[in-house]
KOLFI-470619 format. One record per residue (C-alpha): x, y, z. Coordinates in steps of 0.05 Angstrom, whole numbers, plus 32768, in hexadecimal, padded with zeros to 4 digits. Layout:
// residues N
     c1     c2     c3
      X      Y      Z
...
***
This chain:
// residues 488
     c1     c2     c3
   805D   8117   8269
   803C   815A   825D
   7FFB   8159   8238
   8017   8188   8203
   8042   8150   81E5
   8003   8130   81CA
   7FF9   816C   819B
   8041   817C   818A
   803A   8190   8141
   8079   818F   8118
   807E   81CB   80E9
   8089   81BC   809F
   80CA   81E3   80A0
   80E5   81B9   80DA
   80CF   8179   80B7
   80F3   818B   8076
   8130   81A3   809C
   8135   8162   80C3
   8132   813B   8082
   816A   8166   8063
   8198   816B   809F
   81B8   812F   80BF
   81F5   8122   80E9
   8201   80E1   80C4
   81ED   80C3   8080
   81AB   80DC   8063
   817A   80BB   8033
   8194   80BF   7FEC
   816B   80EC   7FBC
   8175   80C7   7F7B
   812F   80B1   7F63
   810F   80CF   7F24
   80C7   80D8   7F0F
   80CD   8098   7EE6
   80E6   8074   7F24
   80A9   808C   7F4A
   8079   8075   7F14
   809B   8031   7F15
   8096   802F   7F61
   804C   8040   7F5C
   803D   800C   7F27
   8069   7FD9   7F4A
   8045   7FE4   7F8C
   7FFF   7FE7   7F6E
   7FFF   7FB0   7F3A
   800C   7F74   7F65
   7FE0   7F49   7F92
   7FA3   7F73   7F81
   7FA6   7F60   7F37
   7FC5   7F1A   7F3B
   7FA3   7EFE   7F7A
   7F6A   7F26   7F98
   7F46   7F33   7F56
   7F2F   7EEA   7F58
   7F1C   7EEB   7FA2
   7EF5   7F2D   7F9C
   7ED0   7F16   7F5E
   7EBD   7ED2   7F7B
   7EA7   7EEB   7FBF
   7E8E   7F32   7FB7
   7E85   7F53   7F73
   7E83   7F20   7F3B
   7E8E   7F3F   7EF6
   7E7F   7F82   7F17
   7EC6   7F7F   7F32
   7ED9   7FAD   7EF9
   7EA9   7FE0   7F18
   7ECB   7FD5   7F5B
   7F0D   7FE7   7F3D
   7EEF   8025   7F1C
   7ED4   803B   7F61
   7F18   802E   7F7F
   7F3A   8055   7F48
   7F0C   8091   7F51
   7F19   8092   7F9C
   7F63   8089   7F90
   7F65   80C1   7F5C
   7F47   80F2   7F8E
   7F7A   80DC   7FC3
   7FB4   80DB   7F92
   7FA9   8125   7F82
   7FAD   8134   7FCD
   7FEC   810A   7FD4
   800B   8130   7F9A
   8000   8174   7FBB
   801C   815D   7FFE
   8057   8135   7FE1
   806D   8171   7FB7
   8065   81A1   7FF2
   8084   8174   8027
   80B8   814A   8003
   80CE   811C   803D
   80CA   80D3   804F
   808E   80C2   807B
   8053   80CF   804D
   8010   80D2   8072
   8033   80CE   80B6
   805C   810D   80A7
   801F   8132   808A
   7FF7   8122   80C8
   802F   813A   80F6
   8030   817F   80D6
   7FE4   8185   80D7
   7FC7   8162   8114
   8001   8155   8142
   8028   811D   8163
   7FF2   80ED   817B
   7FCA   80EC   813A
   800D   80E4   8115
   801F   80A8   8140
   7FDA   8089   8133
   7FE0   808E   80E8
   802A   807A   80E9
   8017   803B   8110
   7FDF   802F   80DE
   8011   8035   80A5
   803E   8002   80C6
   8002   7FD2   80C3
   7FF0   7FE7   807C
   8035   7FDB   805D
   8045   7F9D   8085
   8002   7F7C   8074
   8009   7F91   802B
   804D   7F71   8026
   8035   7F33   804A
   7FF7   7F2D   801E
   8020   7F33   7FE0
   8052   7F00   7FF9
   801B   7ECD   8005
   8001   7ED8   7FBF
   8049   7ED1   7FA5
   804E   7E8E   7FC8
   800E   7E76   7FA7
   8028   7E85   7F61
   806D   7E6A   7F70
   8050   7E28   7F88
   8023   7E25   7F4B
   8061   7E2C   7F1E
   8085   7DF6   7F45
   8048   7DC8   7F3F
   8049   7DD1   7EF3
   8090   7DB7   7EF6
   807B   7D7B   7F20
   8096   7D98   7F62
   806B   7DA1   7FA0
   807F   7DBC   7FE3
   806C   7D94   8021
   8029   7DAC   803B
   8045   7DC4   807D
   8071   7DF9   805B
   8042   7E0B   8022
   800E   7E32   804B
   8003   7E52   808E
   7FD8   7E3A   80C8
   7F8E   7E38   80B6
   7F9E   7E2A   806D
   7FB6   7DE2   8074
   7FFF   7DEF   8087
   802C   7E07   80BF
   8055   7E3D   809D
   8054   7E5E   8058
   809E   7E58   804C
   80A1   7E75   8005
   807C   7EB4   801D
   80AE   7EBF   8055
   80EB   7EB3   8029
   80D7   7EE5   7FF3
   80CD   7F1B   8028
   8112   7F0D   8045
   8132   7F0F   7FFF
   8112   7F52   7FEE
   8126   7F6E   8031
   816E   7F5D   8023
   816A   7F82   7FE1
   814A   7FC0   8001
   8180   7FC4   8036
   81B1   7FD5   7FFE
   81B4   8013   7FD1
   816D   802C   7FBF
   8183   8037   7F77
   818F   7FED   7F6F
   814A   7FDD   7F8A
   812C   8013   7F5D
   814E   7FF7   7F1F
   8138   7FB0   7F30
   80F1   7FC9   7F3B
   80EF   7FEE   7EF8
   8105   7FB0   7ED1
   80D3   7F83   7EF4
   809B   7FB6   7EEA
   80A8   7FB8   7E9F
   80A5   7F6B   7E9C
   8066   7F69   7EC6
   8040   7F9C   7E9C
   8055   7F78   7E5C
   803A   7F36   7E76
   7FF8   7F56   7E8D
   7FEF   7F76   7E49
   7FFD   7F32   7E28
   7FC7   7F12   7E55
   7F96   7F48   7E41
   7FA6   7F40   7DF7
   7F9F   7EF4   7DF8
   7F62   7EF5   7E25
   7F3A   7F25   7DFA
   7F36   7EF1   7DC3
   7F16   7EBE   7DF2
   7EE4   7EE9   7E17
   7E9F   7ECD   7E27
   7E74   7F0B   7E2F
   7E3C   7EE2   7E4E
   7E67   7EDA   7E8C
   7E5E   7F25   7E99
   7E13   7F1C   7EA0
   7DFB   7F34   7ECF
   7E31   7F67   7ED9
   7E1A   7F71   7F21
   7E03   7F2D   7F3D
   7DC6   7F2D   7F6A
   7DD5   7F37   7FB4
   7DD2   7EF7   7FDB
   7DB1   7F14   8019
   7DEC   7F32   803F
   7E12   7F72   8036
   7E4E   7F68   8009
   7E38   7F26   7FEB
   7E30   7F3F   7FA4
   7DFE   7F75   7F8E
   7E14   7FBD   7F93
   7E2B   7FB3   7FDA
   7E5A   7F7E   7FBE
   7E75   7FAF   7F8C
   7E87   7FDE   7FC5
   7EA3   7FA7   7FF0
   7ECC   7F8E   7FB6
   7EE8   7FD4   7FAD
   7EF9   7FD7   7FF7
   7F1B   7F93   7FF8
   7F46   7F9F   7FBB
   7F54   7FE7   7FCD
   7F94   7FD4   7FEF
   7FB0   7FCD   7FA8
   7FB3   8019   7FA6
   7FE4   801C   7FE1
   8018   802E   7FAB
   8007   8077   7FB3
   801D   8075   7FFB
   805F   8056   7FE5
   806C   808C   7FB1
   8060   80C0   7FE7
   8092   809F   8016
   80C6   80A3   7FDE
   80C0   80EF   7FD8
   80FA   80F6   8008
   8127   80D0   7FD8
   8112   80F3   7F98
   813E   8122   7F70
   8108   8156   7F62
   80CC   8144   7F8E
   80A4   8183   7F7E
   809F   816B   7F36
   80AB   8121   7F39
   807B   810E   7F72
   803B   8126   7F4F
   8052   8105   7F0D
   805F   80C4   7F31
   801D   80C4   7F57
   7FEF   80D7   7F1E
   8015   80B0   7EE8
   8015   806F   7F0F
   7FCA   8077   7F1F
   7FB8   807D   7ED5
   7FE0   803F   7EC2
   7FC9   8013   7EFB
   7F7F   8025   7EF9
   7F7D   8014   7EAF
   7FA0   7FD1   7EBB
   7F73   7FBE   7EF5
   7F31   7FCB   7ED2
   7F48   7FA8   7E92
   7F60   7F6A   7EB8
   7F20   7F66   7EE0
   7EF7   7F69   7EA0
   7F1F   7F34   7E7B
   7F25   7F06   7EB7
   7EDA   7F04   7EC5
   7ECD   7EFD   7E7A
   7EF8   7EBE   7E77
   7EE5   7E98   7EB7
   7EA2   7E95   7EDD
   7EAE   7EC3   7F17
   7E9D   7E8E   7F4C
   7ED8   7E65   7F33
   7F0B   7E9C   7F3F
   7F15   7E93   7F8A
   7F5B   7E77   7F80
   7FA2   7E8E   7F90
   7FB3   7E96   7F46
   7F74   7EAF   7F21
   7F98   7EC9   7EE3
   7FBB   7E87   7ED9
   7F78   7E64   7EE2
   7F5A   7E90   7EAB
   7F92   7E7C   7E7B
   7F86   7E33   7E8A
   7F3B   7E3A   7E7C
   7F49   7E5A   7E38
   7F77   7E21   7E24
   7FB3   7E4F   7E1F
   7FDA   7E22   7E4E
   801B   7E34   7E2B
   8014   7E7B   7E45
   8002   7E65   7E8C
   804A   7E60   7EA2
   8058   7EA7   7E88
   801B   7EC1   7EAD
   8033   7EA1   7EEE
   8078   7EBD   7EE3
   805A   7F02   7ED7
   8032   7EFB   7F16
   8071   7EEA   7F3D
   8093   7F27   7F20
   8058   7F54   7F2F
   8051   7F3B   7F76
   809C   7F42   7F80
   809B   7F8C   7F6E
   805D   7F98   7F99
   807D   7F78   7FD5
   80BF   7F9D   7FC8
   809D   7FE1   7FC8
   8071   7FD2   8005
   80AF   7FBE   802E
   80D2   7FFD   8014
   8099   802A   8029
   8092   800C   806E
   80DC   8016   807E
   80D5   8061   806B
   809A   8069   8099
   80BF   8049   80D3
   80FC   8074   80C3
   80D3   80B4   80C6
   80B2   80A0   8108
   80F6   808F   8126
   8113   80D1   810D
   80DD   80F2   8137
   80ED   80C4   8172
   80A9   80A0   8171
   80CD   805F   8163
   8113   804A   817C
   814A   8075   815E
   816A   8036   8141
   8134   8036   810B
   814C   807A   80F2
   8193   8061   80E6
   81AA   806A   809E
   81E0   803D   8080
   821F   8063   806C
   8226   803C   802B
   81DE   8028   801C
   81BF   806C   802F
   8181   8044   8044
   8160   8039   8089
   817E   7FF4   808C
   816C   7FE3   80D4
   8123   7FF5   80CB
   8122   7FCE   808A
   813F   7F90   80AA
   8111   7F8F   80E6
   80D4   7F9C   80BA
   80E8   7F64   808A
   80EF   7F31   80C2
   80AB   7F44   80E1
   8088   7F44   809E
   80A5   7F00   808C
   8087   7EE2   80CB
   8042   7F00   80BC
   8045   7EE7   8074
   8057   7EA2   808C
   801D   7E9B   80BC
   7FE0   7EC7   80AA
   7FAC   7EB7   8073
   7FA9   7EE5   8036
   7F5F   7EF9   803D
   7F69   7F17   8083
   7FA9   7F3A   806C
   7F89   7F5B   802F
   7F4E   7F78   8056
   7F7C   7F94   808B
   7FA5   7FB8   8057
   7F67   7FD5   8036
   7F4B   7FF5   8075
   7F90   800F   808A
   7F9B   802E   8045
   7F57   804F   8045
   7F62   806C   808B
   7FA4   808A   8074
   7F85   80A6   8035
   7F50   80CB   805E
   7F86   80EE   8086
   7FAC   8101   8047
   7F6D   8124   802C
   7F61   8145   806F
   7FA9   815E   8072
   7FA0   8183   8031
   7F63   81A7   804D
   7F86   81B8   808F
   7FC6   81D2   806F
   7F9E   81FD   803E
   7F83   8220   807C
   7FC0   8221   80AA
   7FF6   822F   8076
   7FD4   8250   803A
   8013   8276   8025
   8040   8239   8020
   8058   8229   7FD9
   8032   81F0   7FB9
   8056   81D8   7F7A
   8018   81AE   7F6C
   7FD3   81C1   7F84
   7F95   8195   7F85
   7F62   81B3   7F54
   7F1C   81C3   7F6A
   7F2B   81E2   7FAE
   7F0F   81B9   7FE8
   7EE2   818E   7FBC
   7F15   8159   7FA9
   7F2F   814C   7FF0
   7EE8   8149   800C
   7ED2   8119   7FD6
   7F10   80EF   7FE4
   7EFF   80EB   802E
   7EB7   80D7   801E
   7ECC   80A2   7FEB
   7EFD   8082   801C
   7EC9   8082   8054
   7E97   8060   8027
   7EC9   8029   8015
   7EDD   8020   805E
   7E93   8018   8071
   7E8D   7FDF   803F
   7EC3   7FB4   8060
   7EB0   7F7B   8090
   7EA8   7F8A   80DA
   7EE0   7F5C   80F0
   7F10   7F84   80C5
   7EFD   7FC2   80ED
   7F08   7F9C   812E
   7F4E   7F87   8118
   7F5E   7FCF   8105
   7F45   7FE8   8149
   7F6D   7FB3   816D
   7FAC   7FC8   8147
   7FA0   8012   8156
   7F93   8000   819F
   7FD7   7FDE   81A3
   7FF5   801C   8183
   7FD6   804A   81B7
   7FF3   801E   81EE
   8038   8025   81D0
   802E   8070   81C8
   801C   807C   8211
   804F   804A   822B
   808A   805E   8200
   8085   808F   81C6
   8063   80C8   81EC
   80A0   80CE   8219
   80CC   80DC   81DD
   80A2   810C   81B4
   80BC   8153   81AE
   8107   8146   81B4
   8112   816C   8173
   8110   81B8   817C
   80DE   81E5   815A
   809E   81BE   8166
   805D   81E5   816C
   8029   81D7   81A2
   7FED   81DC   8175
   7FB5   81B1   815C
   7F7B   818C   817D
   7FA9   8167   81AD
   7FD3   81A2   81C2
   7FDA   81B6   820A
   7FEA   81F9   822D
   802E   8205   820C
   805B   81D9   8236
   8097   81B5   821A
   8097   816A   821A
   80CB   8148   8244
***
């Protein structure tokens, strides 16, 4: 394989043309700006708010978790502006993978695409495990308990987390149908979820114990990330996967009616809604329950029980199930679009790019992804899953910010319906913020990411590299480009 294939850079015009032209069925463009906001809120307000708020408060940040979410929101805001510019300029499925292809070339695009496969799969699996915890809590309230072997995965007292696997399979079946049906279902569930969160906040405010917020930043216990300011940063890094919703909105640009207008509205609108909800929930949660008692699968339900509002506990658990359902739905949706884009460029088997004639969705990719994610959800603990999603998300966000800087230099004349304000300052600050959060994550999380990327490189050199460049019009440019040969 000629060395030039490593740097085959796909021009934006070719990328957009490939998305528009197809010999068979194409992705349906029927999503509105409101649909994108709902996708963003559905993806973002899920396990991060209903599950990992408790874990992060108990193990890392204490009451300072609200500061962790502020840090995450600031970093996400910087990145969301960069996403908005790219999604409006390059309205295709593929998100960061596609942006990297047009800026850095084939090999970097493969690396980030492979990272996004991890990011979305682990996000959906994390959410499914959290969904299982709340579902089992509701069943227990009704006097029903699952046998231990099917209630949790290995290492958590069971053999397989069956509820987690089943919810992934059910959502996969929905997504393999018309995307409008999935979008309508998501919008209804998002409205119910936000209503229940607002009800929790309204009821909780009347029972706050301000002394539980003291000290706001608990003293460090002698190791990095165990409370103190390092714990605030580690808490931000661990819960940052909640903001994977921005990636999902970007993947939906190829199915949006007016992406130049709707994508920025969806990205920025969903950020404002979700950041406010996260900070408010963290504040109320740690003001109701001592933070060390929040390391449970259903922290919001625990807070309601502590206040004596047991009558509302069932509603909170139902809201959590709804919230986790929408988050898992959108994560599975986003992953299928990433695999579709990679298969369209022949980096994955062509079967993954097949679009259903009636559903107008990448149904093969969706089905395979659903099966694989169900297996992971059934077997892997939630803490490992959450940290993997965070580091994968941050890695992708760095490349999004870098892509804005590169395209400003390489294609300055291209129309930008939305432009990040402040010149290079916002993308640079976004990169630095994401690097700081990545540095705060545990070392074993880095090792797992490197192992995943190593597996991806083996697949690239053993399979995908042979197929790159089949589409005409590729440019041999970028840091991995060779002397102008055509790939075989």
